[in-house]
C-alpha positions as CSV (number, residue, x, y, z in Angstrom):
1,M,-16.9,-19.9,36.7
2,P,-18.7,-17.5,34.9
3,F,-19.2,-17.4,31.2
4,Y,-18.4,-13.9,30.1
5,I,-19.1,-12.5,26.3
6,V,-17.1,-9.0,25.8
7,G,-18.1,-6.9,22.8
8,V,-15.0,-5.4,21.1
9,G,-14.9,-2.4,18.7
10,S,-12.1,-0.6,17.2
11,N,-11.3,2.1,14.1
12,I,-7.5,2.7,15.0
13,D,-5.6,0.1,13.3
14,A,-8.3,-2.3,14.2
15,E,-7.5,-5.8,13.6
16,T,-3.9,-5.1,15.4
17,Y,-5.9,-4.1,18.4
18,I,-8.3,-6.8,18.6
19,Q,-5.5,-9.2,18.1
20,Q,-4.0,-7.9,20.8
21,A,-6.5,-7.5,23.0
22,F,-7.7,-11.6,22.4
23,E,-4.0,-12.3,23.0
24,Q,-4.3,-10.7,26.7
25,L,-7.3,-12.6,27.3
26,E,-5.6,-16.0,26.2
27,K,-3.9,-15.3,29.5
28,I,-7.1,-15.9,31.3
29,D,-8.5,-18.4,29.2
30,R,-6.6,-20.2,26.6
31,Q,-9.8,-21.4,24.9
32,V,-11.3,-18.0,24.6
33,K,-13.3,-17.5,21.3
34,I,-13.9,-14.6,18.6
35,A,-16.7,-13.8,16.2
36,T,-16.6,-13.0,13.1
37,L,-15.2,-9.7,12.3
38,L,-18.0,-6.9,11.1
39,R,-17.2,-3.6,9.5
40,T,-19.5,-0.9,10.9
41,K,-20.4,2.5,10.3
42,P,-19.7,4.9,13.2
43,V,-22.2,5.9,15.4
44,G,-23.1,9.1,17.0
45,F,-19.8,10.8,15.9
46,T,-19.9,9.8,12.1
47,E,-16.5,11.8,10.9
48,Q,-14.3,9.2,11.5
49,A,-13.5,5.7,10.2
50,D,-15.4,3.0,10.3
51,F,-15.4,0.4,13.3
52,I,-14.3,-3.4,13.3
53,N,-16.5,-4.8,15.7
54,T,-16.5,-8.4,17.3
55,A,-16.9,-10.5,20.5
56,F,-14.8,-12.3,22.7
57,S,-16.2,-15.3,24.9
58,F,-14.3,-16.9,27.7
59,T,-14.6,-18.4,31.2
60,C,-12.5,-17.3,34.1
61,T,-12.6,-16.9,37.8
62,L,-12.8,-13.3,37.9
63,N,-16.1,-11.7,38.9
64,A,-17.6,-9.0,37.0
65,T,-16.1,-6.1,39.0
66,D,-12.5,-7.5,38.9
67,L,-13.3,-8.4,35.1
68,K,-14.3,-4.8,34.0
69,A,-10.9,-3.4,35.9
70,Y,-8.8,-6.1,33.9
71,L,-10.9,-5.0,30.5
72,K,-9.8,-1.5,31.2
73,K,-6.5,-2.1,31.9
74,I,-6.0,-4.2,28.8
75,E,-7.7,-0.9,27.0
76,T,-5.0,1.4,28.8
77,Q,-2.5,-0.7,27.7
78,L,-3.1,-0.9,24.1
79,G,-3.3,2.9,24.3
80,R,-6.9,4.0,24.6
81,V,-7.8,7.3,25.2
82,R,-11.2,8.3,26.9
83,T,-12.2,11.8,26.0
84,N,-15.5,13.7,26.0
85,N,-16.9,12.4,23.2
86,K,-17.9,8.7,23.9
87,N,-18.6,7.8,20.6
88,G,-15.1,9.0,19.4
89,P,-12.3,6.8,17.7
90,R,-10.5,4.2,19.7
91,T,-7.7,1.8,19.6
92,I,-10.1,-0.9,21.5
93,D,-13.2,-0.9,23.5
94,L,-13.9,-4.0,25.8
95,D,-17.7,-4.1,27.5
96,I,-19.0,-6.8,29.2
97,V,-22.2,-7.7,27.3
98,K,-23.2,-11.2,28.9
99,I,-22.6,-13.3,32.1
100,D,-23.6,-16.9,31.8
101,G,-27.2,-16.2,30.7
102,N,-27.8,-12.8,31.5
103,I,-27.6,-9.8,29.2
104,V,-25.7,-7.1,31.1
105,D,-25.1,-4.3,28.6
106,D,-27.9,-2.6,26.7
107,G,-25.8,-2.3,23.7
108,Y,-27.0,-5.9,22.9
109,Y,-30.5,-4.5,22.3
110,K,-29.5,-1.3,20.6
111,Y,-27.2,-2.3,18.2
112,G,-27.4,-4.9,15.6
113,F,-23.9,-5.8,15.5
114,V,-23.5,-6.6,19.2
115,K,-26.5,-8.6,19.0
116,K,-25.2,-10.7,15.9
117,S,-21.4,-11.0,17.5
118,V,-22.7,-12.0,21.0
119,D,-25.5,-14.8,19.7
120,E,-22.9,-15.8,17.3
121,L,-20.8,-17.2,20.2
122,V,-23.9,-18.2,22.3
123,L,-24.6,-20.6,19.3
124,K,-21.1,-21.7,19.3
125,Q,-21.0,-22.5,22.9
126,T,-24.4,-24.5,22.6
127,I,-22.8,-26.7,19.9
128,K,-19.9,-27.5,22.1
129,R,-22.0,-28.8,24.8
């Protein structure tokens, strides 16, 4: 089964929505892990609340395409509204960043908070082995 790391962000009742997303992912892997919650300033559109960012790691039988669809379904269930402002406020944002050993999202290289969260979970996985 593939090992995924998903970047997570929210700036609307963030801790509640992050917890709810975590609970949804527990349905596909009871061993899902979460990185430390990081408070970050908004990027791009700065006239909004700070974000809470983290990452989840887990394994599942879904391929990347099906997992992406599942993550979008979670976002919709948790009230995510997509607008023309890609950097606007959101209840939850879930993006696949790493599959097995491969970085699949440029956010890992662009944003220090993404790298920090992903690397924390990689370290936890390495120690587990």
